[in-house]
C-alpha positions in Angstrom: 0.0 -0.2 0.2 3.0 1.9 1.1 4.6 1.5 -2.4 1.6 1.8 -4.6 1.1 6.0 -2.2 4.8 6.7 -3.6 4.0 5.3 -6.5 0.9 7.3 -7.2 2.3 10.2 -5.7 6.0 10.4 -8.4 3.0 9.8 -10.7 1.0 12.9 -9.5 4.1 15.1 -9.1 5.7 14.0 -13.0 2.3 14.6 -14.4 1.7 18.1 -12.1 5.5 19.1 -12.9 4.2 18.1 -17.3 1.6 20.6 -16.8 3.0 23.2 -14.9 6.2 23.5 -17.9 3.9 23.2 -20.7 1.9 25.9 -19.1 5.8 27.8 -18.6 6.1 27.3 -22.1 2.5 28.8 -23.1 3.0 32.5 -23.7 -0.5 34.2 -22.3 -1.6 37.0 -24.4 -2.9 40.1 -23.3 -7.4 40.4 -25.0 -6.8 42.1 -28.0 -8.3 45.2 -28.2 -11.6 45.1 -29.9 -12.5 48.1 -32.0 -16.2 49.6 -31.9 -18.8 48.4 -35.7 -20.2 51.4 -36.8 -21.8 50.2 -40.1 -21.6 52.6 -43.1 -23.3 51.4 -46.1 -21.5 52.5 -49.3 -23.0 52.7 -52.8 -22.1 52.5 -56.4 -22.9 50.3 -59.3 -25.9 49.7 -57.8 -23.5 47.5 -55.4 -23.2 48.1 -51.2 -20.2 47.5 -50.0 -20.8 47.5 -45.5 -18.1 49.1 -44.1 -17.9 48.5 -40.1 -14.9 50.8 -39.6 -15.3 53.7 -42.3 -15.8 55.8 -39.0 -11.9 56.1 -38.1 -10.9 58.1 -41.2 -10.2 61.5 -39.5 -8.9 65.1 -41.8 -6.0 66.7 -41.3 -7.7 69.6 -39.3 -9.3 67.0 -36.5 -5.8 65.4 -35.9 -4.6 69.2 -35.6 -6.7 70.6 -33.1 -6.3 70.9 -29.9 -9.0 70.5 -28.5 -9.7 67.0 -29.6 -14.2 66.0 -30.9 -15.7 62.7 -29.4 -14.3 60.5 -33.1 -11.0 62.0 -33.0 -10.5 60.9 -29.6 -12.3 57.5 -30.4 -9.5 56.6 -33.2 -7.2 57.9 -31.1 -7.5 55.4 -28.3 -8.1 52.5 -31.0 -4.7 53.6 -32.4 -3.1 53.6 -28.3 -4.5 50.4 -27.7 -3.0 48.4 -31.1 0.1 50.3 -30.0 -0.4 49.0 -25.7 -1.0 45.4 -27.5 1.6 45.1 -29.6 4.1 46.3 -26.6 2.8 43.6 -24.6 2.8 40.5 -26.9 6.3 41.6 -28.0 7.6 42.4 -24.6 9.3 39.1 -24.0 11.1 40.1 -27.4 12.2 43.5 -26.0 15.5 42.9 -25.1 16.2 40.9 -28.1 15.0 44.4 -30.0 18.0 46.0 -28.7 20.0 43.9 -29.2 19.0 43.8 -33.2 18.5 47.6 -32.8 22.4 48.1 -31.6 23.4 45.5 -34.1 21.8 47.4 -37.2 23.3 51.4 -35.9 26.8 49.5 -35.4 26.9 48.9 -38.6 26.4 52.3 -40.3 29.9 54.7 -40.4 28.6 57.4 -37.5 30.9 60.0 -38.7 30.1 58.9 -42.7 30.3 61.3 -45.5 29.0 61.4 -48.7 31.2 61.6 -51.7 31.6 65.3 -53.5 30.0 66.5 -56.2 32.1 69.4 -57.9 29.4 72.3 -58.9 30.2 75.3 -59.9 33.4 76.6 -58.0 32.4 74.5 -54.7 32.6 70.9 -53.9 29.0 69.4 -51.8 28.6 67.0 -49.8 26.7 65.9 -46.2 28.9 64.7 -43.2 27.4 63.4 -40.3 29.5 63.5 -36.6 29.6 60.5 -34.3 26.5 59.8 -33.0 24.8 62.5 -34.9 20.9 61.5 -36.4 21.3 64.3 -38.6 23.4 65.4 -41.4 25.0 68.6 -42.0 25.6 69.6 -45.5 28.6 71.6 -46.2 30.6 72.6 -49.2 34.1 73.4 -49.6 35.8 75.8 -52.5 37.7 74.2 -55.2 41.3 73.5 -54.4 40.9 74.7 -50.4 40.4 73.3 -47.3 37.5 75.9 -45.3 35.1 74.3 -44.8 31.4 75.7 -45.1 28.2 74.1 -42.9 25.7 75.4 -45.3 22.6 73.8 -42.7 23.5 72.2 -40.1 21.2 69.0 -39.0 21.4 68.4 -35.4 20.6 71.7 -34.4 17.5 72.7 -36.6 15.8 69.4 -35.5 17.0 69.8 -32.0 13.1 70.4 -30.3 11.0 68.1 -33.3 9.7 65.0 -32.6 10.4 64.9 -36.4 12.0 67.0 -38.6 12.8 66.3 -42.6 15.4 68.7 -45.3 13.8 69.0 -49.0 15.7 70.4 -51.3 18.7 72.5 -51.4 19.9 74.8 -54.1 22.4 76.9 -54.2 21.8 80.0 -56.6 24.5 80.6 -59.6 26.1 83.1 -58.1 26.6 81.0 -54.9 25.9 83.6 -52.4 22.4 82.0 -51.5 20.5 78.8 -50.5 17.3 78.0 -50.5 16.2 74.7 -48.9 12.8 73.3 -47.5 11.8 72.2 -44.9 8.6 69.9 -42.9 8.0 68.9 -39.5 4.8 67.2 -39.6 5.4 64.4 -42.0 3.2 65.5 -44.8 5.5 66.2 -47.4 4.5 69.4 -47.0 7.4 72.0 -47.3 8.3 75.4 -46.3 11.6 77.3 -48.4 13.4 79.5 -46.4 16.6 82.0 -47.9 19.8 81.7 -46.4 22.9 84.0 -47.0 26.0 82.4 -47.0 28.1 85.2 -46.9 26.0 86.1 -43.5 24.7 83.3 -42.3 20.8 84.2 -42.2 17.6 83.4 -43.4 16.3 86.3 -45.9 12.5 87.6 -44.5 11.2 85.8 -47.4 9.2 82.2 -46.6 7.3 80.4 -49.7 5.1 77.5 -47.3 3.0 75.0 -48.9 5.1 73.9 -51.2 6.7 70.3 -52.6 10.6 71.3 -51.1 12.7 72.9 -53.6 13.2 75.9 -55.6 14.1 76.4 -59.3 17.2 79.7 -59.6 16.9 81.6 -62.5 20.4 83.6 -63.8 19.7 86.6 -62.0 20.2 85.0 -58.6 16.7 87.0 -57.1 13.9 84.8 -59.3 13.1 81.4 -58.3 10.5 78.8 -59.4 8.9 76.3 -57.0 5.8 74.5 -56.9 2.6 74.4 -54.6 0.2 71.8 -53.1 -4.0 71.7 -52.9 -4.0 72.0 -48.9 -6.6 68.8 -49.0 -5.3 66.8 -51.9 -1.1 67.7 -51.6 -1.1 67.1 -55.3 1.2 69.2 -56.5 -1.2 72.0 -59.1 0.8 75.4 -59.2 4.6 76.4 -60.4 4.8 80.6 -58.7 7.8 82.9 -59.7 9.1 84.3 -57.2 11.3 87.5 -56.2 13.1 88.0 -53.7 12.2 90.5 -51.3 9.0 90.0 -52.2 5.7 88.7 -49.6 4.8 84.8 -51.0 1.2 86.7 -51.9 2.6 89.1 -54.8 4.0 85.6 -56.6 3.5 85.1 -59.6 1.2 82.0 -60.7 2.8 81.2 -64.4 1.4 77.7 -64.6 -1.5 75.4 -63.1 -2.4 72.2 -63.3 -6.1 72.2 -63.5 -6.3 68.4 -64.6 -6.6 66.4 -61.3 -5.0 63.6 -62.4 -2.2 65.5 -63.1 0.6 66.4 -61.1 3.8 69.2 -62.2 6.5 70.5 -61.2 10.0 72.8 -62.2 13.8 72.1 -62.6 15.9 73.2 -64.2 18.6 71.5 -68.0 21.3 70.4 -66.9 22.8 73.3 -69.6 21.5 75.5 -66.9 20.2 77.2 -69.5 16.6 77.0 -69.6 14.4 76.9 -66.6 11.4 73.5 -67.7 7.7 72.9 -66.6 6.5 69.1 -66.4 3.2 68.0 -66.2 3.1 64.8 -64.9 0.9 61.5 -65.3 0.5 57.7 -65.1 0.6 57.5 -68.8 1.2 61.3 -70.0 4.1 63.4 -69.5 4.5 67.7 -71.0 7.3 70.3 -70.7 7.2 73.7 -71.4 10.2 76.4 -71.1 11.8 79.4 -70.5 15.6 80.5 -70.8 17.1 81.2 -67.6 18.5 84.4 -68.4 14.9 86.1 -68.8 12.8 84.9 -65.6 9.8 87.4 -67.0 9.3 85.6 -70.5 6.4 83.8 -72.0 6.6 79.9 -71.0 7.0 77.9 -74.8 5.3 73.8 -74.9 7.7 71.9 -76.2 4.9 69.2 -77.5 1.2 69.3 -75.9 0.0 66.3 -74.2 -1.3 63.8 -75.1 -2.7 60.4 -73.9 -0.4 57.7 -73.8 2.5 59.8 -74.4 5.0 60.2 -72.4 9.0 61.8 -72.5 11.7 63.0 -70.8 13.6 66.4 -72.0 17.0 68.0 -71.2 18.9 69.9 -73.6 22.4 69.7 -75.9 23.3 72.6 -77.7 21.1 73.9 -80.4 18.6 70.8 -79.3 16.4 69.1 -76.7 16.8 65.5 -76.7 13.8 63.7 -75.5 13.5 59.9 -74.1 10.0 59.0 -75.6 7.7 56.1 -75.7 6.3 57.5 -79.1 6.1 54.7 -81.1 8.5 53.0 -78.7 7.4 50.8 -75.9 10.7 50.5 -74.2 11.5 53.7 -75.3 14.1 55.7 -77.8 15.8 58.0 -78.2 15.4 61.8 -80.4 16.5 65.4 -81.1 14.8 68.2 -82.1 16.3 71.4 -82.5 15.0 74.3 -80.3 12.9 75.7 -82.9 10.7 73.4 -83.9 10.4 70.9 -80.5 6.8 68.9 -81.6 6.8 65.7 -81.9 6.7 65.6 -85.7 10.3 67.4 -85.9 11.8 64.6 -83.8 14.6 62.5 -85.3 16.0 58.9 -83.9 18.8 58.8 -82.1 18.8 56.0 -80.3 16.2 53.9 -82.1 13.3 51.8 -79.8 14.8 47.6 -79.4 11.9 45.2 -78.6 14.4 43.6 -75.8 15.7 46.7 -74.1 13.8 49.0 -72.4 15.8 52.5 -72.6 15.9 53.8 -69.4 17.6 57.3 -69.1 20.6 58.9 -70.3 23.2 61.6 -69.2 24.8 63.9 -72.2 28.3 65.1 -72.2 30.3 67.6 -74.5 31.9 64.1 -76.1 29.9 61.6 -75.0 26.3 60.0 -74.8 25.7 57.8 -71.6 22.5 55.1 -72.2 20.8 53.8 -69.1 19.3 50.5 -70.1 17.5 47.2 -68.2 18.4 44.0 -70.3 17.2 40.6 -69.7 16.0 42.4 -66.2 19.0 43.9 -65.5 20.8 47.4 -65.5 23.3 48.2 -68.1 25.5 51.5 -69.0 26.5 52.2 -71.9 29.1 54.6 -73.6 28.6 56.4 -77.2 30.8 58.5 -78.3 29.1 60.9 -80.4 29.9 60.2 -83.9 31.9 57.5 -82.8 32.5 54.2 -80.8 30.6 52.8 -78.1 30.8 49.7 -75.5 28.9 48.8 -72.4 30.4 49.1 -68.5 31.4 45.1 -67.3 30.0 43.5 -63.8 29.9 39.8 -63.0 27.7 39.9 -59.9 24.3 37.3 -61.0 21.9 40.3 -59.9 22.8 43.7 -59.5 22.3 47.3 -59.9 24.3 49.9 -62.1 22.8 53.5 -62.4 25.0 56.7 -62.9 24.9 59.7 -60.7 25.9 63.1 -60.0 27.3 64.2 -63.7 26.3 67.6 -63.5 29.3 68.9 -65.6 29.2 68.6 -69.3 32.6 69.3 -70.2 34.3 66.6 -68.7 35.3 62.5 -70.4 34.5 61.0 -66.5 31.4 59.7 -65.5 30.4 58.8 -63.0 28.5 55.8 -61.9 26.9 53.8 -58.3 27.2 50.4 -58.8 25.9 47.7 -55.4 24.7 43.7 -56.0 23.3 41.1 -53.0 27.1 40.2 -51.6 28.9 43.9 -52.7 28.1 47.8 -50.7 27.0 50.1 -52.4 29.9 52.2 -54.6 30.4 55.3 -56.2 33.5 55.0 -59.1 34.6 57.4 -61.9 35.6 55.8 -65.2 37.5 57.9 -68.0 35.2 57.5 -70.7 38.2 57.8 -72.9 40.8 55.6 -71.9 38.4 53.1 -69.7 40.3 53.9 -66.8 38.6 53.2 -63.8 38.8 54.2 -60.1 36.6 53.5 -56.7 35.4 56.9 -55.2 33.7 55.3 -52.3 32.7 52.0 -50.8 30.0 52.1 -48.3 31.5 50.7 -44.9 30.4 48.1 -42.6 31.6 48.6 -38.9 31.4 44.4 -38.4 34.9 42.4 -37.5 33.5 39.5 -39.1 31.3 41.4 -42.3 33.5 40.0 -45.6 31.8 39.3 -48.7 32.8 36.6 -49.7 30.9 34.8 -47.3 27.7 35.4 -48.7 26.5 33.9 -52.0 23.5 35.1 -54.9 21.8 33.6 -57.2 19.4 34.4 -60.2 16.8 32.1 -60.6 13.4 32.2 -62.6 9.9 30.3 -61.3 6.8 29.8 -64.1 3.7 32.2 -63.3 0.5 31.1 -64.6 0.6 32.0 -68.0 4.0 30.3 -68.5 6.0 33.6 -68.2 9.1 33.3 -66.3 9.9 35.3 -63.5 13.5 36.3 -62.0 14.0 35.8 -58.4 16.8 37.3 -56.5 18.4 35.8 -53.5 21.4 36.1 -50.9 21.8 33.6 -48.4 24.6 32.9 -46.1 27.2 30.5 -47.2 27.7 27.0 -45.4 23.3 27.1 -44.9 21.3 24.4 -45.6 18.2 25.0 -47.5 15.3 22.2 -47.1 12.2 22.8 -45.5 13.1 23.9 -42.1 15.1 27.1 -43.7 13.8 30.6 -42.9 12.9 32.5 -45.9 12.0 36.1 -46.5 10.7 37.0 -50.2 10.0 40.6 -50.8 7.9 42.0 -53.8 6.8 45.6 -54.4 4.9 45.2 -57.9 3.6 48.8 -59.0 4.1 51.6 -61.1 6.6 50.4 -63.2 9.1 50.3 -60.0 12.0 47.6 -60.3 12.7 45.7 -57.3 16.4 45.9 -57.0 18.9 43.3 -56.0 21.3 45.7 -53.6 23.0 45.4 -50.9 21.7 45.6 -47.1 23.8 46.1 -44.4 20.5 45.4 -42.0 20.2 42.6 -43.5 22.7 40.9 -42.1 21.2 40.4 -38.9 18.7 38.3 -41.1 21.4 36.5 -43.1 23.3 35.7 -40.6 20.8 34.0 -38.4 20.4 31.2 -41.2 17.7 33.5 -43.5 17.4 33.3 -46.7 16.8 36.7 -48.4 15.2 36.6 -52.0 13.2 39.4 -54.2 10.7 38.3 -56.2 10.7 40.7 -59.8 7.2 40.7 -60.6 4.5 42.1 -63.3 3.8 45.5 -62.5 7.6 46.3 -62.1 9.4 47.6 -65.3 12.4 44.6 -64.8 12.0 42.6 -67.7 11.0 46.0 -69.6 8.0 48.2 -70.2 5.3 45.1 -71.1 6.2 44.1 -67.3 5.2 46.9 -66.3 1.5 47.2 -68.6 0.9 43.2 -67.6 1.1 43.9 -63.8 -1.5 47.3 -64.0 -5.6 47.9 -64.6 -7.2 44.8 -65.4 -3.7 43.1 -65.4 -3.1 43.6 -61.6 -3.9 40.3 -60.3 -0.3 39.2 -62.6 1.6 41.2 -60.1 0.0 38.7 -57.2 -0.2 35.3 -58.1 3.5 35.7 -59.5 4.5 36.4 -56.2 2.5 33.2 -55.2 4.1 31.6 -57.7 7.9 32.4 -56.5 7.1 31.7 -53.2 5.8 28.0 -54.4 8.3 27.5 -56.6 11.1 28.0 -53.6 8.9 25.5 -51.5 9.2 23.1 -54.8 13.0 23.9 -55.3 13.2 23.0 -51.2 14.5 26.0 -50.1 12.1 26.6 -47.6 9.0 24.8 -46.6 5.3 27.2 -46.0 6.5 26.6 -42.4 9.4 28.6 -42.2 8.5 31.3 -45.6 8.1 35.1 -45.0 6.8 37.9 -47.3 7.2 41.5 -46.8 6.0 45.1 -48.9 5.4 48.1 -48.2 3.0 50.4 -49.5 1.6 49.2 -52.8 3.7 46.2 -51.9 1.6 46.0 -48.7 -1.0 46.3 -51.0 0.8 43.1 -52.9 0.6 41.9 -49.2 -2.7 42.2 -48.4 -3.8 40.1 -51.6 -1.3 37.5 -50.8 -3.0 37.1 -48.0 -6.1 36.8 -48.7 -5.8 34.5 -51.7 -2.5 31.8 -50.6 -2.9 32.3 -46.8 -1.5 28.8 -46.0 1.7 29.6 -47.7 2.9 32.0 -45.8 4.1 32.1 -41.7 4.0 35.3 -41.5 3.8 38.4 -43.4 5.3 42.2 -42.8 2.9 44.8 -44.5 4.2 48.0 -44.1 1.8 51.2 -44.6 0.1 48.7 -46.7 -2.9 50.5 -49.7 -4.8 47.8 -48.9 -8.6 49.7 -49.2 -8.8 50.1 -52.4 -11.7 50.8 -53.5 -13.1 53.1 -51.0 -9.8 55.7 -51.6 -9.9 54.8 -55.9 -13.2 56.5 -55.0 -12.5 59.9 -53.4 -10.7 62.3 -55.5 -10.0 63.9 -52.0 -7.4 61.8 -50.9 -4.1 62.8 -51.4 -2.5 60.7 -55.1 -6.0 59.7 -56.0 -7.1 61.3 -58.9 -3.6 61.3 -60.7 -3.3 57.5 -59.8 -6.0 55.7 -62.2 -4.6 55.1 -64.2 -2.3 52.8 -62.3 -5.6 51.3 -60.8 -8.5 52.5 -63.0 -11.5 54.3 -62.3 -13.7 52.5 -59.8 -16.4 54.8 -61.0 -16.1 52.8 -64.0 -18.2 49.8 -62.7 -15.5 47.8 -65.1 -13.0 48.5 -63.1 -14.7 48.6 -59.7 -15.8 45.5 -60.2 -12.4 44.2 -60.9 -10.8 46.1 -58.0 -13.2 44.8 -55.5 -12.3 41.4 -56.4 -8.9 42.3 -55.6 -8.7 44.9 -52.8 -7.0 43.1 -49.6 -9.7 45.2 -47.3 -13.2 44.1 -49.2 -11.8 40.4 -49.5 -11.5 39.8 -46.0 -13.0 36.5 -44.5 -13.6 34.3 -42.3 -11.0 32.2 -42.5 -7.1 31.3 -40.9 -4.6 33.8 -42.1 -0.8 33.2 -40.8 0.6 35.9 -38.1 0.3 39.0 -39.1 2.6 42.3 -38.7 0.9 45.7 -39.7 3.0 49.6 -39.9 1.6 52.1 -40.3 1.7 56.4 -40.0 -0.7 58.8 -38.1 0.6 60.9 -40.7 1.0 59.4 -43.9 0.1 61.3 -46.2 0.3 58.9 -49.4 -1.5 55.8 -47.4 -4.1 57.6 -44.9 -3.6 55.6 -41.6 -6.7 54.4 -41.2 -6.4 51.8 -44.4 -4.1 49.8 -42.1 -5.8 50.6 -38.7 -9.5 49.5 -40.5 -8.1 46.1 -42.3 -6.2 45.4 -38.6 -9.9 46.1 -37.3 -11.7 43.3 -39.5 -8.6 41.1 -40.0 -9.3 40.9 -35.7 -12.7 40.7 -36.5 -12.8 37.8 -39.0 -9.7 35.9 -38.8 -10.6 31.9 -36.8 -6.7 31.3 -36.4 -5.0 32.1 -32.9 -2.2 33.0 -35.0 -0.4 36.6 -34.2 -1.9 39.9 -35.3 -0.1 43.1 -34.2 -0.2 47.2 -35.2 2.3 49.8 -34.9 1.2 53.1 -35.5 3.8 55.5 -35.3 1.6 58.7 -34.2 4.3 61.2 -35.3 5.3 60.3 -38.3 4.2 59.8 -41.8 5.1 57.7 -45.3 8.9 57.6 -44.8 8.7 56.6 -40.8 10.7 58.8 -38.5 12.8 61.2 -39.8 16.6 60.6 -38.1 19.2 57.9 -39.2 18.7 55.8 -36.7 15.5 55.8 -34.8 13.6 54.7 -38.2 16.1 50.8 -37.5 14.1 50.6 -34.0 10.9 49.3 -36.6 13.4 47.1 -38.3 14.6 45.5 -35.4 10.9 45.0 -34.2 10.1 43.3 -38.3 12.8 41.6 -37.6 12.3 40.2 -34.1 8.6 39.4 -35.5 10.0 37.0 -37.5 12.5 35.7 -35.0 10.4 34.8 -32.9 8.5 33.0 -34.8 11.5 30.9 -35.4 12.1 30.7 -31.7 15.7 32.4 -32.4 16.5 34.2 -29.2 19.8 35.9 -29.8 
């Protein structure tokens, strides 16, 4: 009996211990926030959508009010509740997040300096002082060593939660500096003018601008753009004369078409000032002599639907990159006296297999930026002479020209980066082909050696048979199998290519066994203009299915499995994340959606929201039923269902002007309402920033550390 007692006691203690240990290993989460439900019927085309969280939308006036109304209080309380919930459920990773943050910023050179750019007798550069979060913008006279600090970023930003320095431009006589400042993160800048001889600010202040000023050659006249205060569309070009009040500024151009924005700039030759009206599928330029700022503007080529062109000046001609009878673009020239399209003469003809991306003009050379088989290329062509391509050896890389201000030089400056090579700035003598490395970004990590990492370029097959490029990087020696964690990234909109470039931040993933992959999906422009055309409007779903097909390919090829695969995308890439979550939730263990554009239908129906009107050619106008129906069929917010979803991290900024905070907030609330799983769903809303996140050099990496900790935690990686 006694033995039986001790046996039963031992069994009881063993089972109790197991139960205790089991319970100890389980992280008990606090109760998630529950947003109140206030159904709003949204009806168009005889179709009604019910939005339970429409109430989360606030105006700028409500957000700025010192005495918030009830709605504002409800919204802010909900956002704060989500932030508190995130903090609580991720509390066990806080020390790891600190370690990751320190690790990431520790790789960044604290006293870094940009490669100087020579212009008009001065050498311009920016630099950071040890530990500084903001840059100092400086210059020295050529062949002199005395530094002149134009703007002291750390001093200027002191006391501000957000501080963004916009465009900076120096007057032709080198005596005055115009610069833009944004302290809200809504990309609405105030332009100030500084006397560089005395250090004093001029009384001239230009508010509600896009942040840059273009100088006429008289050193007293500037041209700048203003924004619509509601939509934030850049719609007016003004002329300002120093010493006068902004109210006296002359409106020189107004873009009345709500689907267009506008800008103003100076030609590389500095002879002409140009305005540009831009739209997804159409552009229009006009010009004046920079010596005669009061002259009447001359139109180069009137806008036409589906006609895109870019302009620069050289000699007696304008050189124009255009898609006129050229899907992948071509280069033409036209006399300054005869600028309309019937006068355009081909300089570089169209090619079906090469995307012509841009050009740089020199006295003796023409430099062409191209994309061939998905990879960037730089072609150097002597006027009337031979030509050649610069050679690059990595499987995937990005090469691009930069800061080539001077006409009268044989020196070309370009940047190069790959998945294993930090960004590098080179100069090449275009005549002799002699190259010189000016700077390679330093990685402050004694363990970092580029040869310790491998990159690959693969191709997945899409549903329709199209081959989708994939770029991968990983640390040599890792085993590629079903247990290997992999992060898949893409963007896939606006013809913006997802480039295979180096990131020292990414080393924190690679060194802990992650594979990092980029899906070069349609909607970008990696494989030519048609690549973009096949991923927009009524073909937009190609973007989402391409990404899913890439993920499936990586699983099939044994690089990872759905239990260890993660997806990341931001802004329009956040739309991609929302779509693939609805379409194929079981393929991912975790998804990170940064500032995601997810309420597609409602946003595109509301023309008061910034950027809506000139994005109709990207997404379609849902006032047209065909586009409405198609958009509704993939809009992430409208397609949330009662089903299992993977672990999800959503980020946003309260002051975001590109993707309004309420989109990710509503999406989070709806996912909480409908999802049937117990997987993690968290949202990080920065109450002080906008689309680009924090303004300082280091502060933004706190969110990166959170993102990495989110994935590491799911992989049981704790250090």
